[in-house]
C-alpha positions as CSV (number, residue, x, y, z in Angstrom):
1,M,76.2,7.5,26.3
2,N,74.2,4.6,24.8
3,N,71.1,6.1,23.0
4,S,69.7,2.7,22.3
5,N,66.1,2.1,23.3
6,D,66.7,-1.6,23.9
7,E,67.1,-1.1,27.6
8,F,63.5,0.0,28.0
9,P,60.6,-2.4,28.2
10,K,58.4,-2.6,25.1
11,T,55.3,-1.7,27.1
12,P,53.6,1.7,27.4
13,P,54.8,4.3,27.9
14,F,58.2,2.9,26.9
15,V,57.3,2.3,23.2
16,F,59.6,3.9,20.7
17,R,59.6,4.0,16.9
18,D,62.9,4.5,15.2
19,S,64.2,4.3,11.7
20,N,64.8,0.5,12.1
21,D,61.3,-0.2,13.1
22,Q,59.7,-2.4,10.5
23,T,56.3,-1.0,11.2
24,A,57.4,2.6,10.7
25,G,56.2,2.8,7.1
26,K,52.9,1.0,7.7
27,P,49.6,2.9,8.4
28,D,48.1,2.8,11.8
29,A,45.9,-0.3,12.0
30,R,43.7,1.3,14.7
31,P,40.2,2.4,13.6
32,D,39.7,6.1,13.1
33,P,37.7,7.3,16.1
34,R,36.0,9.9,13.8
35,S,34.2,7.1,11.9
36,R,32.2,6.2,14.9
37,I,29.8,8.2,17.1
38,N,28.7,6.8,20.4
39,G,30.0,3.4,19.3
40,L,27.9,3.4,16.2
41,S,29.2,3.6,12.7
42,V,28.4,6.8,10.8
43,H,28.5,5.0,7.4
44,P,25.1,3.5,6.3
45,S,24.9,-0.2,6.0
46,N,23.8,-2.0,2.9
47,K,20.6,-3.0,4.6
48,G,19.9,0.6,5.6
49,M,20.4,2.0,2.1
50,M,18.3,-0.8,0.6
51,S,15.5,0.0,3.1
52,V,15.5,3.7,2.1
53,A,15.4,2.8,-1.6
54,V,12.6,0.3,-1.1
55,F,10.5,2.8,0.8
56,L,10.9,5.5,-2.0
57,I,10.2,3.1,-4.8
58,S,7.3,1.4,-3.2
59,S,5.5,4.5,-2.0
60,L,6.1,6.3,-5.3
61,S,4.9,3.4,-7.4
62,M,1.8,2.8,-5.4
63,G,1.0,6.5,-5.3
64,I,1.3,6.8,-9.1
65,G,-0.9,3.7,-9.5
66,L,-3.6,5.1,-7.2
67,M,-3.6,8.5,-8.9
68,G,-3.9,6.7,-12.2
69,G,-6.8,4.7,-10.9
70,G,-8.5,7.8,-9.5
71,W,-8.1,9.6,-12.8
72,I,-9.7,6.6,-14.6
73,G,-12.6,6.5,-12.2
74,L,-13.2,10.2,-12.7
75,G,-13.2,9.7,-16.4
76,V,-15.8,7.0,-16.2
77,L,-18.1,9.1,-14.0
78,L,-17.8,12.0,-16.4
79,N,-18.5,9.7,-19.3
80,G,-15.0,10.3,-20.7
81,I,-14.3,6.6,-21.2
82,N,-16.9,5.2,-23.5
83,N,-15.5,1.7,-24.2
84,F,-14.2,-1.3,-22.3
85,P,-10.8,-1.5,-24.1
86,A,-9.9,2.0,-22.9
87,L,-11.1,1.2,-19.4
88,F,-9.2,-2.1,-19.2
89,A,-6.0,-0.6,-20.7
90,G,-6.1,2.2,-18.1
91,L,-6.7,-0.1,-15.2
92,L,-4.0,-2.4,-16.4
93,A,-1.4,0.4,-16.5
94,A,-2.5,1.7,-13.1
95,G,-2.5,-1.8,-11.7
96,L,1.0,-2.5,-13.0
97,A,2.4,0.5,-11.1
98,Y,0.4,-0.4,-8.1
99,G,1.6,-4.1,-8.3
100,V,5.3,-3.1,-8.5
101,G,4.9,-0.9,-5.5
102,W,3.0,-3.6,-3.7
103,V,5.6,-6.3,-4.2
104,I,8.5,-4.0,-3.2
105,G,6.5,-2.8,-0.2
106,L,5.9,-6.3,0.9
107,F,9.6,-7.0,0.7
108,G,10.4,-3.9,2.7
109,V,7.9,-4.6,5.5
110,R,8.3,-8.4,5.8
111,L,12.1,-8.7,5.3
112,L,13.8,-5.4,5.8
113,R,11.4,-4.4,8.7
114,N,11.1,-0.9,7.3
115,K,9.4,1.4,9.9
116,M,8.2,4.1,7.5
117,L,6.4,1.8,4.9
118,P,3.6,0.7,7.3
119,V,2.9,4.4,8.0
120,A,2.7,5.2,4.3
121,M,0.6,2.1,3.6
122,K,-1.9,3.1,6.3
123,A,-2.2,6.5,4.8
124,Y,-2.8,5.0,1.4
125,A,-5.5,2.8,2.9
126,W,-7.4,5.8,4.2
127,I,-7.0,7.6,0.8
128,I,-8.4,4.5,-1.0
129,L,-11.3,4.4,1.4
130,M,-12.1,8.0,0.7
131,G,-12.0,7.3,-3.0
132,L,-14.3,4.3,-2.5
133,A,-16.8,6.4,-0.5
134,F,-16.8,9.1,-3.2
135,L,-17.2,6.5,-5.9
136,Q,-20.0,4.8,-4.1
137,I,-21.9,8.0,-3.5
138,S,-21.4,9.1,-7.2
139,I,-22.7,5.7,-8.4
140,I,-25.7,5.8,-6.1
141,S,-26.6,9.3,-7.4
142,R,-26.5,8.1,-11.0
143,L,-28.6,5.0,-10.1
144,F,-31.1,7.2,-8.4
145,G,-31.4,9.5,-11.3
146,Q,-31.7,6.6,-13.7
147,E,-29.3,8.4,-16.1
148,Y,-27.2,5.4,-17.1
149,Q,-27.1,2.5,-19.5
150,L,-26.2,-1.2,-18.7
151,V,-22.7,-0.7,-20.1
152,N,-22.1,2.2,-17.7
153,F,-23.4,0.1,-14.8
154,F,-20.8,-2.6,-15.5
155,K,-18.1,0.1,-15.5
156,Y,-19.2,1.3,-12.1
157,V,-19.0,-2.2,-10.7
158,I,-15.6,-2.8,-12.2
159,L,-14.3,0.4,-10.7
160,F,-15.7,-0.3,-7.2
161,V,-14.2,-3.9,-7.3
162,A,-10.8,-2.5,-8.4
163,G,-10.9,-0.1,-5.4
164,L,-11.7,-2.9,-3.0
165,I,-8.8,-4.9,-4.4
166,A,-6.4,-2.0,-3.9
167,L,-7.6,-1.7,-0.3
168,I,-7.1,-5.4,0.4
169,G,-3.7,-5.2,-1.1
170,V,-2.6,-2.5,1.3
171,H,-4.2,-4.6,4.1
172,L,-2.0,-7.6,3.2
173,I,1.2,-5.5,3.3
174,V,0.8,-4.1,6.8
175,E,1.1,-6.6,9.6
176,N,-1.8,-6.8,12.1
177,H,-3.9,-4.4,10.0
178,D,-7.6,-4.2,10.9
179,L,-10.2,-3.7,8.2
180,V,-13.1,-3.2,10.7
181,P,-12.8,0.6,10.9
182,F,-12.9,0.7,7.0
183,S,-16.2,-1.1,6.9
184,F,-18.3,1.6,8.6
185,P,-18.3,4.2,5.8
186,I,-19.1,1.6,3.2
187,L,-22.0,0.1,5.3
188,I,-23.4,3.5,6.3
189,I,-23.5,4.6,2.6
190,S,-25.1,1.2,1.7
191,L,-27.8,1.7,4.2
192,I,-28.5,5.2,2.8
193,H,-28.7,3.6,-0.6
194,L,-31.2,1.1,0.7
195,Y,-33.5,3.9,2.0
196,F,-33.2,5.7,-1.3
197,I,-34.2,2.5,-3.1
198,V,-37.4,2.2,-1.0
199,Y,-38.2,5.8,-1.4
200,Q,-37.6,5.8,-5.2
201,Y,-39.4,2.6,-6.2
202,I,-42.4,3.1,-3.9
203,I,-43.0,6.8,-3.5
204,I,-41.5,8.3,-6.7
205,A,-42.7,5.4,-8.8
206,S,-46.3,6.0,-7.6
207,L,-46.1,9.7,-8.4
208,H,-44.6,9.3,-11.9
209,P,-45.6,5.8,-13.1
210,I,-45.3,6.6,-16.9
211,Q,-41.8,8.1,-17.0
212,F,-40.4,5.7,-14.3
213,C,-37.8,3.0,-15.2
214,Y,-38.9,0.0,-13.2
215,S,-36.2,-2.3,-14.6
216,C,-33.5,-0.1,-13.0
217,V,-34.3,-1.7,-9.7
218,F,-32.1,-4.6,-10.7
219,G,-29.0,-2.3,-11.0
220,D,-29.8,-0.7,-7.5
221,T,-30.3,-4.1,-6.0
222,V,-27.1,-5.6,-7.4
223,F,-25.0,-2.6,-6.3
224,F,-26.5,-2.6,-2.9
225,I,-25.8,-6.3,-2.3
226,L,-22.2,-5.8,-3.6
227,T,-21.4,-2.9,-1.3
228,A,-23.3,-4.2,1.7
229,S,-21.8,-7.7,1.5
230,M,-18.2,-6.3,1.1
231,G,-18.7,-4.0,4.1
232,A,-20.2,-6.8,6.2
233,L,-17.3,-9.1,5.4
234,M,-14.8,-6.4,6.4
235,L,-16.8,-5.8,9.6
236,V,-17.1,-9.4,10.9
237,H,-13.5,-10.1,10.0
238,M,-14.0,-13.8,9.3
239,G,-10.4,-14.4,8.5
240,L,-10.9,-15.0,4.8
241,L,-7.5,-13.3,4.1
242,S,-5.7,-15.2,6.9
243,K,-4.6,-18.0,4.6
244,I,-3.1,-15.5,2.1
245,R,-1.3,-13.6,4.8
246,T,0.0,-16.9,6.3
247,A,1.3,-18.0,2.9
248,I,3.0,-14.6,2.3
249,D,4.7,-14.7,5.8
250,K,5.9,-18.3,5.2
251,F,7.4,-17.4,1.8
252,F,9.3,-14.4,3.1
253,K,10.6,-16.3,6.2
254,E,12.0,-19.0,4.0
255,K,13.7,-16.5,1.6
256,A,14.9,-14.1,4.3
257,S,18.6,-15.3,4.2
258,S,18.7,-15.1,0.4
259,F,17.3,-11.6,-0.1
260,V,18.3,-9.5,2.9
261,P,21.8,-8.1,2.8
262,P,24.0,-8.0,6.0
263,D,23.9,-5.0,8.3
Protein backbone atom coordinates (compact mmCIF):
# COMPACT_ATOMS: atom_id res chain seq x y z
CA MET A 1 0.00 0.00 0.00
CA ASN A 2 1.19 3.46 -0.82
CA ASN A 3 1.41 5.49 2.42
CA SER A 4 2.27 8.70 0.64
CA ASN A 5 0.15 11.73 1.46
CA ASP A 6 0.57 13.19 -2.00
CA GLU A 7 -2.76 11.85 -3.17
CA PHE A 8 -4.66 14.02 -0.69
CA PRO A 9 -5.35 17.68 -1.38
CA LYS A 10 -3.35 20.19 0.62
CA THR A 11 -6.45 21.76 2.14
CA PRO A 12 -8.03 21.16 5.54
CA PRO A 13 -8.58 18.61 6.87
CA PHE A 14 -6.09 16.92 4.52
CA VAL A 15 -2.99 18.71 5.80
CA PHE A 16 -0.16 16.49 6.94
CA ARG A 17 3.26 17.15 8.35
CA ASP A 18 5.88 14.50 7.87
CA SER A 19 9.61 14.30 8.33
CA ASN A 20 10.24 15.78 4.90
CA ASP A 21 8.15 18.86 5.58
CA GLN A 22 10.45 21.90 5.51
CA THR A 23 8.28 23.71 8.04
CA ALA A 24 8.37 20.93 10.58
CA GLY A 25 11.19 22.47 12.57
CA LYS A 26 9.85 26.01 12.46
CA PRO A 27 7.68 27.47 15.25
CA ASP A 28 4.03 28.07 14.64
CA ALA A 29 3.60 31.53 13.13
CA ARG A 30 0.06 31.89 14.44
CA PRO A 31 -0.35 34.27 17.40
CA ASP A 32 -0.88 32.76 20.80
CA PRO A 33 -4.57 33.13 21.64
CA ARG A 34 -3.65 33.46 25.32
CA SER A 35 -1.96 36.82 24.60
CA ARG A 36 -5.28 38.44 23.71
CA ILE A 37 -8.51 38.76 25.67
CA ASN A 38 -11.67 39.74 23.82
CA GLY A 39 -9.52 40.83 20.92
CA LEU A 40 -7.39 43.17 23.05
CA SER A 41 -3.76 42.66 23.88
CA VAL A 42 -2.99 41.95 27.53
CA HIS A 43 0.45 43.52 27.20
CA PRO A 44 0.53 47.28 28.02
CA SER A 45 1.50 49.63 25.23
CA ASN A 46 4.33 52.12 25.43
CA LYS A 47 1.82 54.94 25.54
CA GLY A 48 -0.09 53.31 28.38
CA MET A 49 3.03 52.76 30.48
CA MET A 50 4.17 56.33 29.85
CA SER A 51 0.74 57.64 30.84
CA VAL A 52 0.91 55.81 34.18
CA ALA A 53 4.44 57.09 34.84
CA VAL A 54 3.43 60.64 33.95
CA PHE A 55 0.47 60.50 36.32
CA LEU A 56 2.58 59.26 39.23
CA ILE A 57 5.43 61.73 38.69
CA SER A 58 3.17 64.73 38.10
CA SER A 59 0.82 64.14 41.02
CA LEU A 60 3.68 63.31 43.40
CA SER A 61 5.81 66.30 42.40
CA MET A 62 2.97 68.78 42.61
CA GLY A 63 1.83 67.32 45.91
CA ILE A 64 5.30 67.70 47.40
CA GLY A 65 5.52 71.26 46.09
CA LEU A 66 2.16 72.18 47.60
CA MET A 67 3.04 70.63 50.95
CA GLY A 68 6.30 72.55 50.93
CA GLY A 69 4.48 75.79 50.18
CA GLY A 70 1.99 75.11 52.97
CA TRP A 71 4.80 74.48 55.42
CA ILE A 72 6.45 77.77 54.44
CA GLY A 73 3.18 79.64 54.85
CA LEU A 74 2.67 78.16 58.30
CA GLY A 75 6.19 79.16 59.25
CA VAL A 76 5.60 82.75 58.16
CA LEU A 77 2.33 82.97 60.08
CA LEU A 78 4.01 81.60 63.20
CA ASN A 79 6.95 84.01 62.75
CA GLY A 80 9.31 81.11 62.12
CA ILE A 81 10.75 82.68 58.95
CA ASN A 82 12.20 86.04 59.87
CA ASN A 83 14.08 87.06 56.70
CA PHE A 84 13.41 87.30 53.00
CA PRO A 85 16.31 85.05 51.83
CA ALA A 86 14.89 82.12 53.79
CA LEU A 87 11.41 82.84 52.43
CA PHE A 88 12.54 83.08 48.80
CA ALA A 89 14.73 79.97 49.12
CA GLY A 90 11.84 77.93 50.48
CA LEU A 91 9.42 79.21 47.85
CA LEU A 92 11.94 78.49 45.11
CA ALA A 93 12.40 74.90 46.29
CA ALA A 94 8.66 74.32 46.56
CA GLY A 95 8.08 76.07 43.23
CA LEU A 96 10.66 73.88 41.54
CA ALA A 97 8.86 70.70 42.59
CA TYR A 98 5.53 72.22 41.61
CA GLY A 99 6.90 73.36 38.25
CA VAL A 100 8.25 69.91 37.37
CA GLY A 101 4.91 68.34 38.19
CA TRP A 102 3.09 71.06 36.28
CA VAL A 103 5.08 70.57 33.06
CA ILE A 104 4.76 66.78 33.20
CA GLY A 105 1.06 67.06 34.03
CA LEU A 106 0.53 69.37 31.08
CA PHE A 107 2.21 66.81 28.84
CA GLY A 108 0.04 64.01 30.24
CA VAL A 109 -3.25 65.85 29.83
CA ARG A 110 -2.64 67.57 26.49
CA LEU A 111 -0.78 64.82 24.62
CA LEU A 112 -1.32 61.48 26.35
CA ARG A 113 -4.94 62.30 27.21
CA ASN A 114 -4.52 60.84 30.69
CA LYS A 115 -7.93 60.46 32.35
CA MET A 116 -6.73 60.42 35.97
CA LEU A 117 -4.60 63.58 35.91
CA PRO A 118 -7.54 66.00 35.51
CA VAL A 119 -9.19 64.39 38.54
CA ALA A 120 -6.01 64.80 40.60
CA MET A 121 -5.53 68.38 39.40
CA LYS A 122 -9.09 69.33 40.32
CA ALA A 123 -8.53 67.89 43.79
CA TYR A 124 -5.33 69.93 44.09
CA ALA A 125 -7.24 73.05 43.01
CA TRP A 126 -9.69 72.67 45.91
CA ILE A 127 -6.83 71.98 48.32
CA ILE A 128 -5.09 75.16 47.15
CA LEU A 129 -8.33 77.11 47.56
CA MET A 130 -8.72 75.89 51.15
CA GLY A 131 -5.13 76.89 51.84
CA LEU A 132 -5.76 80.34 50.35
CA ALA A 133 -8.89 80.80 52.46
CA PHE A 134 -7.03 79.80 55.63
CA LEU A 135 -4.16 82.13 54.73
CA GLN A 136 -6.53 84.99 53.96
CA ILE A 137 -8.35 84.61 57.28
CA SER A 138 -5.06 84.36 59.19
CA ILE A 139 -3.69 87.51 57.55
CA ILE A 140 -6.92 89.43 58.23
CA SER A 141 -6.78 88.44 61.90
CA ARG A 142 -3.23 89.77 62.16
CA LEU A 143 -4.17 92.98 60.37
CA PHE A 144 -7.13 93.43 62.70
CA GLY A 145 -4.96 92.93 65.76
CA GLN A 146 -2.33 95.30 64.35
CA GLU A 147 0.32 92.85 65.54
CA TYR A 148 2.61 92.99 62.54
CA GLN A 149 5.40 95.00 60.99
CA LEU A 150 5.76 96.21 57.42
CA VAL A 151 8.18 93.36 56.62
CA ASN A 152 5.64 90.80 57.79
CA PHE A 153 2.97 92.42 55.66
CA PHE A 154 5.08 92.00 52.52
CA LYS A 155 5.57 88.34 53.43
CA TYR A 156 1.81 87.90 53.72
CA VAL A 157 1.27 89.43 50.28
CA ILE A 158 3.99 87.25 48.72
CA LEU A 159 2.43 84.10 50.19
CA PHE A 160 -1.04 84.98 48.95
CA VAL A 161 0.20 85.77 45.44
CA ALA A 162 2.17 82.50 45.37
CA GLY A 163 -1.01 80.61 46.26
CA LEU A 164 -2.92 82.35 43.48
CA ILE A 165 -0.19 81.43 40.99
CA ALA A 166 -0.42 77.79 42.08
CA LEU A 167 -4.20 77.84 41.59
CA ILE A 168 -3.90 79.42 38.14
CA GLY A 169 -1.30 76.81 37.18
CA VAL A 170 -3.72 73.99 37.95
CA HIS A 171 -6.42 75.86 36.04
CA LEU A 172 -4.22 75.93 32.92
CA ILE A 173 -3.55 72.18 33.06
CA VAL A 174 -7.17 71.05 33.13
CA GLU A 175 -9.11 71.66 29.94
CA ASN A 176 -12.40 73.56 30.23
CA HIS A 177 -11.71 74.31 33.89
CA ASP A 178 -13.88 77.03 35.45
CA LEU A 179 -12.50 79.42 38.07
CA VAL A 180 -15.87 80.97 38.92
CA PRO A 181 -16.70 78.60 41.84
CA PHE A 182 -13.26 79.32 43.31
CA SER A 183 -13.95 83.05 43.43
CA PHE A 184 -16.81 82.89 45.94
CA PRO A 185 -14.82 81.99 49.07
CA ILE A 186 -12.21 84.66 48.32
CA LEU A 187 -14.87 87.33 47.69
CA ILE A 188 -16.90 86.41 50.77
CA ILE A 189 -13.84 86.61 53.02
CA SER A 190 -12.89 89.92 51.36
CA LEU A 191 -16.32 91.37 52.16
CA ILE A 192 -15.98 90.26 55.77
CA HIS A 193 -12.58 91.97 55.83
CA LEU A 194 -14.19 95.16 54.54
CA TYR A 195 -16.73 95.13 57.37
CA PHE A 196 -13.95 94.59 59.88
CA ILE A 197 -12.07 97.57 58.42
CA VAL A 198 -15.10 99.82 58.86
CA TYR A 199 -15.71 98.59 62.39
CA GLN A 200 -12.07 98.84 63.42
CA TYR A 201 -11.17 102.25 62.04
CA ILE A 202 -14.43 103.93 63.06
CA ILE A 203 -15.78 102.28 66.20
CA ILE A 204 -12.64 100.88 67.84
CA ALA A 205 -10.54 103.90 66.85
CA SER A 206 -13.03 106.24 68.54
CA LEU A 207 -12.98 104.18 71.74
CA HIS A 208 -9.19 103.83 71.95
CA PRO A 209 -7.69 106.80 70.08
CA ILE A 210 -4.37 106.84 71.94
CA GLN A 211 -3.26 103.24 71.49
CA PHE A 212 -4.71 102.91 68.00
CA CYS A 213 -2.46 102.56 64.92
CA TYR A 214 -4.10 104.68 62.24
CA SER A 215 -1.37 104.06 59.68
CA CYS A 216 -2.26 100.36 59.63
CA VAL A 217 -5.27 101.23 57.52
CA PHE A 218 -3.00 101.26 54.47
CA GLY A 219 -2.10 97.59 54.99
CA ASP A 220 -5.77 96.62 55.36
CA THR A 221 -6.69 98.62 52.28
CA VAL A 222 -3.95 97.13 50.09
CA PHE A 223 -4.75 93.58 51.13
CA PHE A 224 -8.50 94.10 50.65
CA ILE A 225 -7.98 95.52 47.15
CA LEU A 226 -5.67 92.63 46.26
CA THR A 227 -8.02 89.87 47.39
CA ALA A 228 -11.19 91.52 46.12
CA SER A 229 -9.73 92.28 42.70
CA MET A 230 -8.41 88.73 42.30
CA GLY A 231 -11.74 87.27 43.32
CA ALA A 232 -13.60 89.60 40.96
CA LEU A 233 -11.37 88.68 38.02
CA MET A 234 -11.99 85.00 38.70
CA LEU A 235 -15.73 85.64 38.94
CA VAL A 236 -16.25 87.65 35.76
CA HIS A 237 -13.96 85.29 33.79
CA MET A 238 -12.82 87.92 31.31
CA GLY A 239 -10.64 85.45 29.42
CA LEU A 240 -7.34 86.93 30.57
CA LEU A 241 -5.82 83.45 30.57
CA SER A 242 -7.30 82.43 27.22
CA LYS A 243 -4.25 83.54 25.25
CA ILE A 244 -1.94 81.52 27.48
CA ARG A 245 -4.18 78.46 27.18
CA THR A 246 -4.36 78.88 23.38
CA ALA A 247 -0.57 79.13 23.11
CA ILE A 248 -0.16 75.98 25.22
CA ASP A 249 -2.66 74.05 23.08
CA LYS A 250 -0.98 75.18 19.88
CA PHE A 251 2.46 74.16 21.12
CA PHE A 252 1.39 70.66 22.11
CA LYS A 253 -0.59 70.09 18.92
CA GLU A 254 2.51 70.86 16.86
CA LYS A 255 4.72 68.59 19.00
CA ALA A 256 2.26 65.70 19.35
CA SER A 257 3.90 63.48 16.72
CA SER A 258 7.35 64.04 18.21
CA PHE A 259 6.63 63.26 21.87
CA VAL A 260 3.81 60.73 21.93
CA PRO A 261 4.88 57.08 21.50
CA PRO A 262 2.76 54.71 19.40
CA ASP A 263 0.04 52.63 21.00
